[in-house]
N, C-alpha and C positions, 0 to 999 in steps of 0.2 A: 194235151200232152203230145209231144212229137214222138216219132218212132225211135229216135235216139234216146229220148228221156225214158221211154218204156224199157228199152234195152238196158240202160244204165241202172234203173231200179231193179230189174230182174237179175242183173249181174251182181249188184250189191247184196241181194238176198242170197244168191248162190254162194258168194264169198263168205258170208256169215255161216253157212251150213258146212262148208268144206272142212273147217277145223273140227267141228263136231263129228263129221264122218270119219276123219282120221283117228280121232280118239275112240270112236266106236270100233274101228278095226283093231286098235290096240287092246281094247277091253275084251273083245270077243276072240282074240287069238291067245291061246294058252302061253306060248313062248314069249310073245311080245309083252303080255301082261306080267309074266314073272320078271322079265327084265325091267319093265316099268317100275314094279314094286321095289326092286333092288335099288334103282335110281332114286325113288322117293325116300327110301330108308336112308340113303346116303346124303341127298341134297335137300329133301323136303318137297312136298307136293307143288308148292308155288313155283319154285325154281324149275322143276322138271316140266311142268305144264307150260311155263313161259318159253323154255327152250324148244319144246315140241311146237308150240305156236309160231315161234320165229322160223323154225325149219319149214313149216307148212307155208308161211308167208313167202319165204324165199323161193321155195320150190314152184309155187304157182304165181309168183310176182304179184301178190295181193297187196292191196292198200288197206290200211286200217280203216274200218268203218267208225262212224261217230258213236255208234251204239253196239252193244254186245248182243249175242244171241240171247233172247229173253228166256227161252225155255229149252236148253240143250237136252237132248235125249240121252247123252252119254253121262253116266254117273261119275266118270273121272273128272269131267269139267264141273259138274255140280258139286263134288266134294271140294274142289279147289275154291269155289265161291264161298262155301261154308267156312273154310279155314282161313280166308283172307281177313 
């Protein structure tokens, strides 16, 4: 494996974690969580999570990975997967 390939794999792993980390910030912040719940009540968890995911993708110029984070630590993401 070349140094570039190592870097690409590491970057891909980080990219998968960034969205989880953003959702953890929301989950652990009382104000953000209250606003998140208002949005979920209005639009549904799937729509809200997709909008947040797109905002994260745009903010960090991320490229969609072929696979999702297998075991997100954020319950907001886990609940989205349950309700899909």
